[in-house]
PLY file of the C-alpha trace (Angstrom):
ply
format ascii 1.0
element vertex 575
property float x
property float y
property float z
element edge 574
property int vertex1
property int vertex2
end_header
113.08 117.78 255.97
113.95 120.27 253.21
115.32 119.51 249.76
118.55 121.25 250.74
119.01 119.06 253.82
118.33 115.88 251.82
120.93 116.85 249.23
123.41 117.94 251.92
123.07 114.55 253.64
123.45 112.54 250.43
126.37 114.49 248.98
127.96 114.90 252.41
127.93 111.11 252.86
129.62 110.73 249.48
132.31 113.24 250.44
132.99 111.37 253.71
133.25 108.07 251.80
135.98 109.65 249.70
137.89 110.57 252.84
137.22 114.29 252.62
137.38 116.10 255.98
134.12 117.06 257.74
134.93 120.74 257.25
134.32 120.24 253.53
130.64 120.93 252.90
128.61 120.16 249.74
127.43 123.83 249.66
123.93 123.29 248.27
122.20 126.24 246.59
119.14 126.66 244.35
120.16 127.15 240.74
119.92 130.70 239.47
119.18 129.46 235.96
116.77 126.56 235.16
119.09 125.27 232.40
121.51 124.23 235.16
118.85 122.19 236.96
117.05 122.93 240.19
119.95 122.87 242.67
123.73 123.07 242.54
126.36 121.56 244.81
129.43 123.81 244.77
131.50 122.26 247.56
133.83 120.29 245.31
135.72 123.41 244.29
136.46 124.52 247.84
137.43 120.97 248.84
139.68 120.59 245.78
141.46 123.85 246.54
142.06 122.74 250.11
143.33 119.30 249.06
145.13 120.53 245.92
143.07 118.32 243.61
141.37 118.86 240.25
137.89 120.26 241.15
136.10 118.86 238.07
137.46 115.37 238.69
136.64 115.58 242.42
133.10 116.71 241.65
132.70 113.75 239.28
133.89 111.32 241.99
131.51 112.86 244.54
128.60 112.54 242.12
129.45 108.91 241.34
129.38 108.10 245.08
126.10 109.97 245.75
122.86 108.02 245.97
120.22 110.21 244.32
117.88 107.45 243.18
114.30 108.69 243.45
115.51 112.20 244.17
117.15 113.42 240.97
116.13 112.65 237.40
119.23 114.23 235.91
122.69 115.22 237.17
125.91 116.42 235.60
129.17 118.17 236.41
129.68 121.52 234.72
132.44 124.10 234.50
135.21 123.89 237.07
133.21 121.57 239.37
129.55 122.55 239.71
127.27 119.57 240.35
123.93 120.30 238.70
120.87 118.48 240.02
117.47 118.28 238.39
114.92 116.93 240.83
112.46 114.15 240.12
108.89 115.55 240.10
107.77 112.54 242.19
110.00 113.52 245.12
108.59 117.05 244.98
105.05 115.66 245.15
106.00 113.33 248.00
107.59 116.09 250.06
104.63 118.42 249.50
102.26 115.73 250.72
104.08 115.88 254.07
103.98 119.67 254.35
104.90 120.87 257.84
104.30 124.61 257.56
104.02 125.96 261.10
105.88 123.10 262.78
108.14 124.27 265.61
110.06 121.05 266.18
113.50 122.35 265.32
116.58 120.81 266.94
118.56 124.06 266.84
116.02 126.06 268.88
117.59 128.67 271.17
116.66 131.24 273.79
116.82 134.58 271.94
116.57 138.09 273.39
115.70 140.78 270.85
116.13 144.51 271.50
113.95 146.50 269.11
111.76 149.58 268.71
113.05 151.39 271.85
111.45 154.81 271.26
112.28 157.89 273.30
109.26 158.45 275.56
109.88 162.18 275.58
108.27 162.45 272.15
105.64 160.83 269.97
106.75 157.92 267.83
107.87 159.07 264.39
109.21 157.51 261.19
112.66 157.28 262.76
111.29 154.51 265.00
109.67 152.56 262.17
112.54 150.44 260.86
113.72 149.11 264.22
110.14 148.32 265.18
108.99 146.39 262.12
112.31 144.70 261.25
112.80 143.55 264.83
109.20 142.33 265.02
109.54 140.36 261.79
112.66 138.58 263.04
110.99 137.86 266.39
108.10 136.19 264.53
110.48 134.20 262.28
112.52 132.96 265.23
109.38 131.89 267.11
108.18 130.10 263.99
111.48 128.20 264.05
110.72 127.05 267.60
113.01 129.47 269.43
112.04 130.94 272.78
111.97 134.68 272.01
112.09 137.37 274.69
111.22 140.83 273.37
112.94 143.77 275.07
111.65 147.28 274.39
114.43 149.44 275.83
112.39 152.64 275.93
114.16 155.90 276.72
112.48 157.17 279.89
115.39 158.68 281.84
117.87 161.52 281.66
118.09 165.31 281.70
115.26 165.88 279.20
112.77 164.26 281.58
113.61 166.82 284.25
112.60 169.45 281.70
109.37 167.62 280.84
108.38 167.00 284.45
108.98 170.68 285.21
106.72 171.64 282.32
104.02 169.18 283.43
104.28 170.53 286.96
103.64 174.08 285.70
100.54 172.92 283.75
99.12 171.13 286.76
99.76 174.12 289.04
97.68 176.09 286.54
94.86 173.58 287.07
95.23 171.55 283.86
94.83 167.76 283.88
97.90 165.71 282.97
96.03 163.81 280.21
94.99 167.08 278.53
98.44 168.63 278.85
100.02 165.54 277.27
97.41 164.94 274.55
99.98 166.02 271.95
103.38 164.85 273.16
105.32 166.46 270.33
103.80 169.91 270.97
104.31 169.46 274.71
107.99 168.61 274.18
108.54 171.62 271.93
106.86 173.90 274.47
109.02 172.50 277.29
112.19 172.90 275.19
111.41 176.55 274.40
110.65 177.14 278.08
113.95 175.51 279.04
115.98 177.52 276.50
114.32 180.91 277.17
113.83 180.87 280.93
116.98 180.36 283.07
114.89 180.00 286.23
112.81 177.22 284.62
116.01 175.54 283.37
117.50 175.55 286.88
114.27 174.10 288.25
114.34 171.36 285.58
117.92 170.43 286.53
116.90 170.31 290.19
114.07 167.92 289.28
116.59 165.62 287.59
118.45 165.37 290.88
115.19 164.75 292.75
114.20 162.04 290.26
117.55 160.31 290.69
117.25 160.46 294.48
113.73 158.97 294.39
111.69 162.05 295.41
108.04 160.78 295.58
106.38 163.92 294.11
108.81 164.18 291.19
108.61 160.43 290.55
104.78 160.59 290.54
104.74 163.35 287.90
107.38 161.51 285.88
105.33 158.30 286.02
102.22 160.13 284.79
104.15 161.37 281.79
105.67 157.93 281.13
102.34 156.08 281.42
100.65 158.36 278.89
103.58 158.15 276.48
103.75 154.33 276.76
99.99 154.11 276.13
100.48 156.15 272.94
103.25 153.81 271.78
101.19 150.71 272.50
98.37 152.10 270.37
100.81 152.64 267.48
102.07 149.05 267.86
98.48 147.80 267.73
97.78 149.75 264.55
101.00 148.48 262.97
100.17 144.88 263.93
103.41 144.70 265.92
103.64 142.04 268.62
105.17 144.27 271.34
103.15 144.55 274.57
103.42 146.44 277.83
105.07 143.37 279.38
107.93 143.69 276.86
108.87 147.18 278.07
112.16 147.19 279.95
113.09 150.90 279.95
116.35 152.64 280.81
115.11 153.49 284.30
114.75 149.76 285.12
118.54 149.52 285.33
119.17 152.52 287.62
119.82 150.42 290.71
122.21 148.16 288.80
124.59 150.87 287.58
126.62 151.36 290.75
127.05 147.60 291.43
128.01 147.15 287.77
130.70 149.82 288.07
132.05 148.15 291.21
132.24 144.83 289.35
134.09 146.47 286.46
136.55 148.08 288.91
137.20 144.77 290.67
137.97 143.14 287.32
140.35 146.00 286.38
138.33 146.66 283.26
137.81 150.38 283.97
140.45 153.02 284.51
140.48 156.57 285.88
140.81 159.25 283.23
140.55 162.92 284.27
138.11 162.02 287.03
135.96 159.81 284.81
135.70 156.01 284.79
136.47 154.67 281.30
137.16 151.46 279.44
140.00 151.52 276.90
139.17 149.04 274.14
142.32 148.01 272.26
140.29 145.81 269.92
138.70 148.96 268.43
141.90 151.01 268.18
142.15 153.61 265.41
144.80 153.69 262.67
147.23 155.39 265.06
146.89 152.53 267.51
144.90 154.60 270.00
142.28 152.51 271.82
138.59 153.33 271.60
137.35 155.05 274.77
134.04 154.11 276.38
133.00 156.37 279.27
131.21 154.48 282.05
130.83 157.33 284.55
131.48 161.02 283.96
133.72 163.10 286.18
130.61 164.61 287.82
129.46 161.13 288.88
126.72 160.76 286.27
126.24 157.55 284.31
125.74 157.45 280.54
123.67 155.47 278.03
126.67 153.18 277.59
126.50 152.18 281.25
122.79 151.40 280.98
123.42 149.38 277.82
126.06 147.32 279.65
123.64 146.74 282.53
120.98 145.63 280.04
123.48 143.29 278.37
124.38 141.81 281.75
120.70 141.31 282.61
119.92 139.65 279.29
122.82 137.26 279.64
122.72 136.39 283.34
119.05 136.74 284.20
117.30 135.97 280.92
119.86 133.23 280.05
120.04 134.19 276.38
121.84 132.08 273.76
121.56 134.90 271.20
121.13 138.62 271.91
120.00 140.63 268.88
119.89 144.41 268.58
117.99 146.16 265.79
119.48 149.63 265.98
120.35 152.32 263.42
123.65 151.80 261.56
124.88 155.14 262.95
125.18 153.40 266.34
127.55 150.73 265.01
130.61 151.97 266.90
128.62 152.28 270.12
127.34 148.72 269.80
130.86 147.42 269.09
132.03 149.14 272.26
129.20 147.63 274.32
129.88 144.13 272.97
133.66 144.39 273.49
133.25 145.79 277.00
130.72 143.07 277.82
133.20 140.39 276.73
136.13 142.03 278.56
134.15 142.18 281.80
132.82 138.66 281.37
129.26 139.96 281.53
128.46 137.62 278.65
129.86 134.09 278.23
131.82 133.40 275.01
129.13 131.00 273.74
126.42 133.70 273.71
126.04 135.33 270.31
125.97 139.17 270.34
124.54 140.58 267.13
123.93 144.16 266.01
121.68 144.06 262.96
122.01 147.58 261.65
119.70 149.31 259.20
119.76 152.36 256.95
117.50 155.41 256.81
114.07 156.00 255.31
114.60 158.70 252.67
112.27 161.01 250.80
112.22 161.34 247.01
114.68 164.22 247.40
117.27 161.81 248.73
117.16 163.32 252.21
115.72 161.80 255.42
111.93 161.55 255.12
110.26 164.70 256.51
106.99 166.62 256.30
106.60 169.26 253.59
107.55 171.89 256.14
110.69 169.95 257.12
109.30 168.56 260.39
109.39 165.02 261.73
106.68 162.73 260.35
104.65 161.22 263.20
103.83 157.55 262.79
100.19 158.23 263.63
99.97 160.69 260.72
101.79 158.29 258.37
99.33 155.50 259.19
96.34 157.80 258.66
97.58 158.97 255.25
98.25 155.36 254.24
94.66 154.42 255.15
93.23 157.27 253.10
95.30 156.28 250.06
94.42 152.60 250.49
90.69 153.37 250.66
90.91 155.07 247.26
92.76 152.05 245.84
90.22 149.54 247.22
87.24 151.53 245.92
88.79 151.69 242.45
89.43 147.92 242.53
85.98 146.95 243.81
83.41 149.80 243.82
80.65 147.43 245.02
82.16 146.86 248.47
80.35 148.25 251.51
81.91 151.15 253.38
82.68 148.86 256.34
84.46 146.35 254.10
86.37 149.15 252.33
87.69 150.51 255.63
88.62 147.05 256.96
90.44 146.03 253.78
92.06 149.46 253.41
93.42 149.28 256.95
95.13 145.94 256.24
96.44 147.14 252.88
97.74 150.41 254.36
99.66 148.77 257.19
100.90 146.00 254.90
102.12 148.55 252.36
104.03 150.59 254.96
105.72 147.52 256.41
106.45 145.74 253.15
107.96 148.84 251.55
110.54 148.74 254.34
110.99 145.00 254.82
111.39 144.30 251.10
114.49 146.52 250.93
117.89 145.25 252.00
118.06 146.10 255.70
121.49 147.72 255.61
120.56 150.12 252.80
118.74 153.45 252.86
115.49 153.36 250.90
113.22 155.86 249.17
109.71 156.16 250.61
107.29 156.36 247.67
103.50 156.25 248.19
102.72 155.46 244.54
105.10 152.53 244.44
104.11 150.93 247.75
100.28 151.22 247.57
99.79 149.39 244.29
98.41 146.04 243.17
101.28 145.73 240.70
104.89 144.77 241.28
106.63 143.57 244.41
104.24 145.14 246.93
102.15 144.01 249.88
98.84 144.69 248.07
99.97 142.45 245.20
100.72 139.58 247.60
97.54 140.15 249.59
95.53 140.10 246.35
97.30 136.92 245.18
96.29 135.19 248.40
92.71 136.41 248.05
92.62 135.23 244.44
93.63 131.71 245.46
90.95 131.65 248.16
88.36 132.68 245.58
89.09 129.53 243.54
87.85 127.36 246.39
84.83 129.59 246.92
83.82 129.31 243.27
84.21 125.53 243.47
82.28 125.44 246.75
85.11 123.42 248.34
86.32 123.79 251.90
89.91 124.94 251.48
91.23 123.85 254.87
89.94 120.30 254.68
90.85 119.70 251.04
93.40 116.93 250.58
94.52 115.10 247.47
97.59 113.43 245.95
99.79 115.81 243.98
100.69 114.87 240.43
103.29 116.95 238.63
103.27 116.68 234.86
103.57 120.27 233.64
106.62 122.52 233.93
104.68 125.31 235.68
103.45 122.75 238.25
107.04 121.76 238.93
108.17 125.39 239.22
105.42 126.08 241.75
106.09 122.86 243.69
109.79 123.63 243.91
109.10 127.16 245.13
106.67 125.86 247.75
109.27 123.44 249.08
111.85 126.23 249.47
109.75 128.03 252.09
111.43 126.41 255.09
114.88 126.96 253.60
114.12 130.67 253.28
112.81 130.91 256.83
115.93 129.20 258.13
118.12 131.66 256.23
116.21 134.68 257.58
116.42 133.32 261.14
120.22 133.21 260.83
121.01 136.33 258.81
118.06 138.53 259.88
117.40 139.96 256.41
113.60 140.18 255.95
113.91 141.16 252.28
114.92 137.56 251.53
111.48 136.41 252.70
109.78 139.24 250.77
111.55 138.30 247.56
110.60 134.67 248.07
106.91 135.51 248.59
106.88 137.63 245.44
108.50 134.78 243.47
105.97 132.34 244.96
103.02 134.54 243.99
104.49 134.94 240.50
105.01 131.16 240.23
101.39 130.60 241.21
100.15 133.11 238.64
102.22 131.34 235.97
100.85 127.97 237.07
97.23 129.22 237.15
97.55 130.62 233.64
98.95 127.43 232.11
97.17 124.85 234.28
93.40 125.47 234.50
91.78 124.16 237.66
88.02 124.52 237.35
87.68 124.41 233.55
85.35 121.83 232.05
87.10 118.74 230.72
89.84 118.65 233.40
90.04 115.22 234.97
89.12 114.94 238.64
92.61 113.69 239.41
94.24 116.77 237.84
91.67 119.13 239.31
92.22 117.83 242.85
96.00 117.89 242.44
95.98 121.48 241.23
93.61 122.49 244.01
96.08 120.99 246.47
98.92 123.02 244.95
96.73 126.13 245.17
95.91 125.38 248.82
99.59 125.04 249.67
100.40 128.26 247.81
97.82 130.15 249.88
99.12 128.49 253.04
102.72 129.57 252.37
101.70 133.06 251.28
99.54 133.72 254.33
102.13 132.22 256.68
104.92 134.26 255.09
102.90 137.48 255.26
102.07 136.75 258.90
105.80 136.42 259.64
106.21 139.89 258.10
103.40 141.13 260.37
101.06 141.67 257.41
97.41 140.60 257.53
95.53 138.87 254.70
91.84 139.14 253.92
89.26 136.69 252.49
87.97 139.16 249.88
89.29 142.26 248.17
0 1
1 2
2 3
3 4
4 5
5 6
6 7
7 8
8 9
9 10
10 11
11 12
12 13
13 14
14 15
15 16
16 17
17 18
18 19
19 20
20 21
21 22
22 23
23 24
24 25
25 26
26 27
27 28
28 29
29 30
30 31
31 32
32 33
33 34
34 35
35 36
36 37
37 38
38 39
39 40
40 41
41 42
42 43
43 44
44 45
45 46
46 47
47 48
48 49
49 50
50 51
51 52
52 53
53 54
54 55
55 56
56 57
57 58
58 59
59 60
60 61
61 62
62 63
63 64
64 65
65 66
66 67
67 68
68 69
69 70
70 71
71 72
72 73
73 74
74 75
75 76
76 77
77 78
78 79
79 80
80 81
81 82
82 83
83 84
84 85
85 86
86 87
87 88
88 89
89 90
90 91
91 92
92 93
93 94
94 95
95 96
96 97
97 98
98 99
99 100
100 101
101 102
102 103
103 104
104 105
105 106
106 107
107 108
108 109
109 110
110 111
111 112
112 113
113 114
114 115
115 116
116 117
117 118
118 119
119 120
120 121
121 122
122 123
123 124
124 125
125 126
126 127
127 128
128 129
129 130
130 131
131 132
132 133
133 134
134 135
135 136
136 137
137 138
138 139
139 140
140 141
141 142
142 143
143 144
144 145
145 146
146 147
147 148
148 149
149 150
150 151
151 152
152 153
153 154
154 155
155 156
156 157
157 158
158 159
159 160
160 161
161 162
162 163
163 164
164 165
165 166
166 167
167 168
168 169
169 170
170 171
171 172
172 173
173 174
174 175
175 176
176 177
177 178
178 179
179 180
180 181
181 182
182 183
183 184
184 185
185 186
186 187
187 188
188 189
189 190
190 191
191 192
192 193
193 194
194 195
195 196
196 197
197 198
198 199
199 200
200 201
201 202
202 203
203 204
204 205
205 206
206 207
207 208
208 209
209 210
210 211
211 212
212 213
213 214
214 215
215 216
216 217
217 218
218 219
219 220
220 221
221 222
222 223
223 224
224 225
225 226
226 227
227 228
228 229
229 230
230 231
231 232
232 233
233 234
234 235
235 236
236 237
237 238
238 239
239 240
240 241
241 242
242 243
243 244
244 245
245 246
246 247
247 248
248 249
249 250
250 251
251 252
252 253
253 254
254 255
255 256
256 257
257 258
258 259
259 260
260 261
261 262
262 263
263 264
264 265
265 266
266 267
267 268
268 269
269 270
270 271
271 272
272 273
273 274
274 275
275 276
276 277
277 278
278 279
279 280
280 281
281 282
282 283
283 284
284 285
285 286
286 287
287 288
288 289
289 290
290 291
291 292
292 293
293 294
294 295
295 296
296 297
297 298
298 299
299 300
300 301
301 302
302 303
303 304
304 305
305 306
306 307
307 308
308 309
309 310
310 311
311 312
312 313
313 314
314 315
315 316
316 317
317 318
318 319
319 320
320 321
321 322
322 323
323 324
324 325
325 326
326 327
327 328
328 329
329 330
330 331
331 332
332 333
333 334
334 335
335 336
336 337
337 338
338 339
339 340
340 341
341 342
342 343
343 344
344 345
345 346
346 347
347 348
348 349
349 350
350 351
351 352
352 353
353 354
354 355
355 356
356 357
357 358
358 359
359 360
360 361
361 362
362 363
363 364
364 365
365 366
366 367
367 368
368 369
369 370
370 371
371 372
372 373
373 374
374 375
375 376
376 377
377 378
378 379
379 380
380 381
381 382
382 383
383 384
384 385
385 386
386 387
387 388
388 389
389 390
390 391
391 392
392 393
393 394
394 395
395 396
396 397
397 398
398 399
399 400
400 401
401 402
402 403
403 404
404 405
405 406
406 407
407 408
408 409
409 410
410 411
411 412
412 413
413 414
414 415
415 416
416 417
417 418
418 419
419 420
420 421
421 422
422 423
423 424
424 425
425 426
426 427
427 428
428 429
429 430
430 431
431 432
432 433
433 434
434 435
435 436
436 437
437 438
438 439
439 440
440 441
441 442
442 443
443 444
444 445
445 446
446 447
447 448
448 449
449 450
450 451
451 452
452 453
453 454
454 455
455 456
456 457
457 458
458 459
459 460
460 461
461 462
462 463
463 464
464 465
465 466
466 467
467 468
468 469
469 470
470 471
471 472
472 473
473 474
474 475
475 476
476 477
477 478
478 479
479 480
480 481
481 482
482 483
483 484
484 485
485 486
486 487
487 488
488 489
489 490
490 491
491 492
492 493
493 494
494 495
495 496
496 497
497 498
498 499
499 500
500 501
501 502
502 503
503 504
504 505
505 506
506 507
507 508
508 509
509 510
510 511
511 512
512 513
513 514
514 515
515 516
516 517
517 518
518 519
519 520
520 521
521 522
522 523
523 524
524 525
525 526
526 527
527 528
528 529
529 530
530 531
531 532
532 533
533 534
534 535
535 536
536 537
537 538
538 539
539 540
540 541
541 542
542 543
543 544
544 545
545 546
546 547
547 548
548 549
549 550
550 551
551 552
552 553
553 554
554 555
555 556
556 557
557 558
558 559
559 560
560 561
561 562
562 563
563 564
564 565
565 566
566 567
567 568
568 569
569 570
570 571
571 572
572 573
573 574
């Protein structure tokens, strides 16, 4: 049970005793300023407005009816109706003694399908795939931590006209006696070569289009070449996921091609329900809900006049599968903000066609763009696309220099191991710590640093806590002792530790990873403040205080490492 839930129950009971309707909530929030206590209950103002009562007087009545004995040491009503609550240090110590970090027994657990990463298999993964991949993975981890059953769906792009072009190019290489693995060793170069061939050679272009038709009709030879290309590209992506410490596996891949056989039956279902209409030979859905300012409905093309299906059709088939076959309660999409209209169309069409029941939550969690220091989308110095493999390699090189400067006595093996974890952590945290919906500036100097709100700072803070137990020759995992809170910095740290579950709950609902990042930074800062003011191993400290402070340190390390793991960032015992 969290502090917030305790306060919600107590104040909520008081509000019911006063006859206030159940819709009126206490609205419990941590105080933004310590002078106003530790938490605030702001529900009296909303309730008073609804009931046309004086908010200050109503807040006073609510407080008088609320049993906070043993929970609060001080309360008051401020301003127009804020209820300020200062918590009793003893309740903080008691709650910390029953720490349940990692528990998955949550009553609101759901079956959640998450669509994320979804790279185009025609090319190597690049920085444009980074945000969807690591944000989606973080939320998947958070939801699993909360006890939800999470089904990852990697909707890889493996179908369409461009693959006819690529198969034709691969075919020409193999006719020349080259092995498929060698021809596809550099997917980006291979794609560029195929594109030039397609643009410059009309005969090759016609052949590529013919291959598309053969692929769609199930031609064994064309399908075999296509599968070779796909297998090599998927293997490349899986290696990138492994390096990024992303939890996607081969079993999570559900590509566009997996829905081919469902497109025609889906169209028939839409026709039977009168959801689609004929428009100049095409099958379309007119969505009144997304009409423009002139009142003209948004148009979603399901099948072109030439009989070809579009990405929208595949997305509807995927939505149908996730709802009917996977039995999802929530379906989350982590897709670029530029696809917002498309996702609205898919969701509206899915509801219109009854592909998804009303009780299933459809959520598009959009994100902005990774920008360079010039304020433009992040590119190479020559203006090309930055491959993720190259980004990871450069991060490792920079991290190795940082680690060597921090600890020149480390062995080369240790340097490389630590640098790898720092590099990946820095890349991911630089993204996750920014508000998801905003663009952000990619800055090597800012992200690979032991100072400020960075992954290396948090990783180092965790390592520093572990070192306390090593110096004391105490087994950290088995240490257990009563917590006694007498100093203000102890209380600040205890309060921050107890807010961990509240933060995780918030992230699981809103899907903003930066909230967790900010919390972890505040936790690390609270620990540093505590460690400075409250010595642990110094001579003259009573055993009781020493053990209590060691317990606080243990819990701080536990929350930090758990939080970083939810971000997909590894910790290390030494640094």
